[in-house]
Phi, psi and omega in degrees: 000125182278177185298322181293318179298321177297322185295313184273356184292331183207154178289151181256106188259357181234136180185176182286145176279325176267116187241130181286128171262349165239118189303145180295321182294328179290315181298327180298337178287355181246006185282159168234119184058035175080006184230163183238157165253134185233125172263132180256111183299327184289311184269340184083004184273152170246120183252121182261163177054050179263140181280135182304324183293346180257004184257145176053056176234150175223138179293125174054036182299321184251002180282139176226162178255138179267186183294344176263014178059032175264139175286128181245137181245029185298319181294316181300320180293315179300313180298326178300317179298315180298319179291321178298322178288326185283329186305306180293333178289318176301315180299318179297318175299317181295330183265009176091010182287162177263149183254139171279170181298323181292320179293322178296319179296316181296317183289326176297326177295323176291319177299315179298322178292318177302332182279338187243353187265351188278161175305326178294317179296320177296319177295323176299315182296320177297317180297319181293317181297314178300321178298320176296319178298318178291323180295318180302318179296318180299319183288325188258334196238011180271342179273113183300320181296320180290320177297319178302315180295320178297314180296322180297321177293320181294314190260352179100149183288344180273003178287144181302120184290331177297315176298316179299317181297322178295317177298318180297320178297316179295316180298316182295321180295316179296319179294320179295314185277348184051042182276052180200162178247149175254117178269130183244128178300138182298317180292325177293320178296317179301315180301315180299319183290316180293338184295340180259005185307305184291331178293314180298316182299318181298316178298317179293325181293334181281343188285161168282133182252120174251123180265115180265133179245134173279117191278326185272151177296336183264010180249141179204159177264148171258165171227188182208181176280004175219072197285345176270119180249121175258120182220166174278147183289336180221154179298337182290339182249011184295333180271357180273152175301146185216149175213178183293341178260005183287138178301328182272004184279144173226131185248123179255141176209107175295130181270312176213184176294344184248355178206162181210160180249134172239126180248131176202184179063194186207023184254001176069028181268163177230132179222176182218152172196160173277149179256134183287160187299316182292322179291324179296318179297318178297319178302309181299324182290323177297313182297316182295317181302328186275356183297152172278314179220319191246135168251131193231135176193172179268337181263106182300317182297322180291317177304313181293316182298313184292311184292328177289317178299323179283341184068039189283340185302133178063017174268161182243132177296140178232141177296150180264342182270142176217162179243129180234147173276129181206195184236147172223153181277123177278170182298331179277003179092354180272161177268138177242136177271141178195178176255138185225142178276136175235133174232131181268144176286155181300000000 
């Protein structure tokens, strides 16, 4: 029986209540003397000498209840299998090793998971779903006459029309002004985010991977609580919609304090180079800027310098994805109105 068959053979009813959304083994790669420095974007504090096992955890983030009201830890167990497979591959990449096709595919699965499992990714999914619901309302409920007919069907033709017209006017006004919030269940948002996991992984596996190495002993990479950074390759394309499969996309992922992965292109090649000091600082600033809450590293002075220069203290993370109502050309040449997701590059 292979690992997957063992995994699905029975429900997993025991697991940790505090669950890492950035793996503990990964965080250990950024420690200094086994400890981390963590900048908190919300409070503006820098906390030194932090243990990796206590960083980037949320209670029952991946736990769900089944139809028998049992707490299930299946996702936590599945993620553990992905991390166990990725750990030696990450180590090999950091040490200059070559990857087999199977190892590349396995590590791409880990990268894809890193992109969709974090609170930032879940918040993006929640924001997109809420955006679609508001877009749906804009498309269906801003016309008072249409709303009136819908209400008439719902409440019956014998309902007072003056009352219905007043309700229709109020509904249309709310839809036009979007003077309401859409609350999305956390577990639903997690499901929505994880639903694109393998799609993201497949796109990342096709990319060219460049492994950047910090050459000096006094140089190091930082990471964050949202370690996969999706950005445009040039400032000229930053305002254009972007995704993991976009030709203009570049994906950053710090591997350890001494090396990082940059994915771009589409030929599936792997290369290596040393990163210059100024480029390393720009890389760290991009990673830090993209954090949801925490910037993490082993070099306390570097964490403080980067976050201070960016002015991150007391700033608030904002989702990059939005939903807009627009038009697309159908096969017959006519225009169709719909809602579309747009994500801007960093």
